[in-house]
Each structure stands twice: as structure tokens, then as C-alpha cells.
DRENMAR-108681 format. One line per 8 residues: number of its first residue (from 1); their letters; for each residue x, y, z of C-alpha. Coordinates in steps of 0.001 Angstrom, whole numbers, plus 500000, padded with zeros to 6 digits. Layout:
% DRENMAR-108681
NUM) A) X/Y/Z; ...
This chain:
% DRENMAR-108681
1) MPPRALEP) 499964/500374/500001; 501200/503312/499108; 502468/505820/502138; 499741/508409/502798; 499705/511932/501282; 501332/514448/503414; 498881/517294/501840; 496856/518602/502658
9) AGVALVDK) 498299/519632/506160; 496377/520769/509000; 494219/520508/511663; 490286/519467/511692; 488052/520367/514378; 485489/517883/514114; 482223/517456/516339; 481818/513836/516714
17) PRGPSSFA) 478242/512387/517056; 477329/509989/519486; 477690/506395/518170; 480814/506203/516057; 484158/505280/517253; 486955/508284/516959; 488705/505766/514644; 485562/505342/512410
25) VVAQIRRV) 485906/509200/512354; 489677/509474/511249; 488762/507200/508551; 485884/509424/507317; 488312/512522/507422; 490875/510344/505443; 488717/509749/502928; 487623/513254/501974
33) TGARTGHA) 491551/514541/501862; 493042/511226/501071; 496117/512338/503573; 497796/510807/506011; 495211/511095/508939; 495576/510831/513206; 493970/512327/516048; 495213/514190/519197
41) GSLDPFAT) 493088/512220/522025; 489957/510027/520937; 486240/509634/522444; 484315/506995/523658; 481573/505959/520860; 478891/506993/523779; 480500/510411/523913; 479990/513566/521825
49) GLLLLLSG) 482297/516321/521317; 485585/518182/519975; 488159/515859/518054; 491242/517192/516759; 492141/515405/513681; 495594/516061/512548; 496156/515661/508371; 499210/515132/506361
57) RATKLAPC) 502342/516476/507448; 500745/517826/510624; 500502/514715/512111; 503476/515585/513745; 502029/518402/515846; 500669/515312/518042; 503097/515461/520971; 502027/519183/520976
65) LVGLDKRY) 498116/518686/521411; 497610/515344/523544; 499164/517074/526440; 496405/519728/526483; 493759/520181/529224; 490113/519181/528280; 487193/520619/529187; 483774/518396/529391
73) ITEIDLTR) 480021/518747/530166; 479151/515527/531560; 476014/513986/533252; 476300/511344/535546; 473587/509081/536958; 473808/508453/540794; 471452/505859/541153; 473208/503168/539691
81) RTSTGDPE) 476929/501517/538789; 477817/500100/535973; 480902/497659/534801; 482497/500182/532785; 481309/503522/534468; 479395/504507/531188; 476091/503430/529695; 477527/500632/527725
89) GEILENQA) 478488/498575/530586; 476334/495826/532809; 474443/497241/535563; 476024/496337/538867; 473873/497955/541644; 470883/500270/542014; 470911/502563/544672; 469643/505812/546418
97) PPSEPELG) 471345/508709/545012; 472804/511108/547605; 471591/514333/548976; 472394/517473/547921; 474840/518231/550724; 476307/514871/550622; 476892/515366/546546; 478915/518421/547541
105) RRLEHLRG) 480929/516652/549758; 482047/514223/547338; 482669/516844/544839; 484886/518838/547312; 487246/515721/547556; 487596/515717/543755; 488959/519068/543108; 492625/519730/542640
113) EVELPIPA) 495316/517044/542331; 493402/513515/542750; 494369/510033/542198; 491867/507579/540362; 491705/504123/539016; 492165/503920/535252; 488680/502320/534516; 488790/498648/533124
121) ASAVKIGG) 486830/499730/529936; 490031/501525/528857; 492733/501128/526317; 495650/501235/528933; 497657/498133/528185; 497850/495656/531015; 500461/493088/530616; 500584/493974/526775
129) ERAYRLAR) 496806/493699/526350; 494399/496371/526197; 492519/496631/529339; 489125/496333/527610; 489832/493680/525612; 490798/491342/529368; 487605/493147/530849; 485319/491647/527827
137) RGVELEMP) 486802/488381/528485; 485903/488472/532269; 489252/488532/533653; 489470/490222/536763; 492153/493505/536703; 493696/495635/539405; 493952/498788/537317; 496739/501159/537970
145) VRRSTVHA) 495985/504598/539334; 496773/508132/537604; 497177/511524/539055; 495348/514259/537539; 494361/517756/537887; 491263/518614/538414; 490770/522320/537854; 487335/522818/537781
153) LEVIAYTG) 484171/520545/539043; 480992/522738/538981; 477527/521568/539156; 475339/522843/536251; 471958/521305/537341; 471024/518414/539818; 467699/516265/539548; 467872/514420/542576
161) ERVTLDVH) 469026/511358/540625; 471494/513004/537984; 473805/515579/538189; 475143/517856/535186; 478803/518937/535716; 481283/521355/533968; 484612/519693/534343; 488059/520966/533475
169) VSSGTYIR) 490539/518598/533558; 494470/517935/532903; 494862/515583/530061; 494378/511748/530527; 491677/512233/533106; 488815/509562/533060; 485744/511261/533589; 484164/507745/533882
177) SLAIALGG) 486725/507510/536920; 485180/510891/538218; 481500/509226/538144; 482506/505970/539909; 483814/508132/542474; 480858/510023/542715; 479235/506832/543238; 477584/506178/539930
185) HCAALRRT) 478315/506650/536018; 478597/508823/532967; 475453/508838/531415; 476608/511183/528740; 479554/512947/527828; 480482/515855/525760; 484114/517515/525344; 483819/521047/524561
193) EVGPFCVD) 487343/521943/524694; 491157/520803/523969; 493325/523374/524909; 492424/526776/523196; 490125/524957/520717; 486285/524773/521216; 483546/522909/520067; 481786/525874/518732
201) EAVAPEAF) 484322/525886/516331; 484195/522345/514986; 481809/520841/511969; 480105/517712/512297; 482278/514718/510442; 479745/514988/507264; 480351/518811/506721; 484220/518616/506947
209) TAERLVSE) 486233/519911/503775; 489636/520118/503360; 489396/523889/503200; 488326/523904/507032; 491817/522569/508112; 493824/524977/510268; 497362/525529/509621; 499811/523986/511264
217) ADVLAQVE) 501383/527625/511940; 497838/528601/513597; 497714/525936/515398; 500908/526179/517238; 500243/530068/517729; 496974/529210/519476; 498588/526826/521705; 501740/528979/522495
225) AARAGPGP) 499456/531779/523309; 497183/529797/525468; 500564/528488/527364; 501896/532070/527903; 498179/533223/529311; 496754/536361/529533; 498768/539496/528953; 499479/542304/531460
């Protein structure tokens, strides 16, 4: 198979819908450009929101983008726990949800520097094999703990059963782990920001054209400006 083209080069801001995998969206964009295509952080099939897809020679920017902070809107069902921490897993337990004061106490423990187990239904390798593949076979796993920074964890709404949160976290943080720590599971998840890039600037996969690619220079300028912080 001939190597993928290095042009057109740039970064596509794509609003992933619920259902397809991130890799299916990568393939969809590749069919449009005909170029080598990668991503700077995937989303689970049930999740929606911002994907940064790298086209052509811009795939070399991946190390600059994968470590950026992320922002999500998530809805957590506090009435049941699932085997995966998301709606695709088996129900492990039905339970009474916490009172609003108790929920506030749980949230307070999850702000700042936290250590959370990586979900078993993740792509992390355990003994050379993806954890989710082992979990699907019923293998009991002792998952490693990952240190993360939760910059912000704010309640948008609480129905008494489900809480909607605005979450700003360091790269590599599993929102499912936060949901499990709160005693529930992640019922819905939408990524709204990756570093300086916002889902409001993104397009649906079917609306993408090569003209939508953001140049490498513009991407790097936005990342550097975000790292530098606000001016005096």
C-alpha cells in the first residue's frame, strides 16, 4: 500500500456525534482528504464533542496537542453503578442517590490533585493487552491509579438522581473515573474544549471539507498563546 499523502496538511476541528468510534471519524476525514490522518485524543463511542484530527504532515504536531487540558459537560447518573462506568456496561447496583449536601462533599474531594483508578474499560495496556479486551473476557483486573488535576468541577444542575457537571481537567483524566468516584456512572459526555480549541469552531464529520483545516502555524500560535496566559 502506498504511503498516505502529506498534503493537505492541517488540523481539523470535528464535532463527533454519539455512536461512531473516533477511529471511524478519522477514516471518514481521511476519505475526504486522501492524506495521512491521526488524532490528538479519542472519545468513547457514547461520547460527543471536539476531536482534533491531524492531516498530512501535521500529524507530527500530535506531541504538542495530546497533553492539552480538556473541558467536558457530563451527566452522571447517581442511581446506579455499571461495570464500565458508562452507559454501555452492565448494571452492577441500583442505589439511592446522595442528598445535595452529600453530593457537594463528594465533589469537594475530587477537586485539585486527585488519584483515580483507570477504568477497566479503557485502552490502557495491562501485561501487553488492552484493558477493555481483558475486561470483556471477564478477567478481573487491578487497574493502576493515575494522578490528575481537576481544575474545575462545577454543578450545572442536579435533579436528585442525575447531576450535570462542567469539568476542566488535565490531559489523561477519565471522566468515567470521576463518575465512579461519585458513586454513579457517566450517562452522557460531551467534550467542549481541548486547550484553546472549542467545539463551537468544529463541524460535523459529514460537513468537513479540506478547506476547514487549520494551518500548522495557526495551531501552534494558538497553543503558545494559551500557554503564555493572558497578557498584562
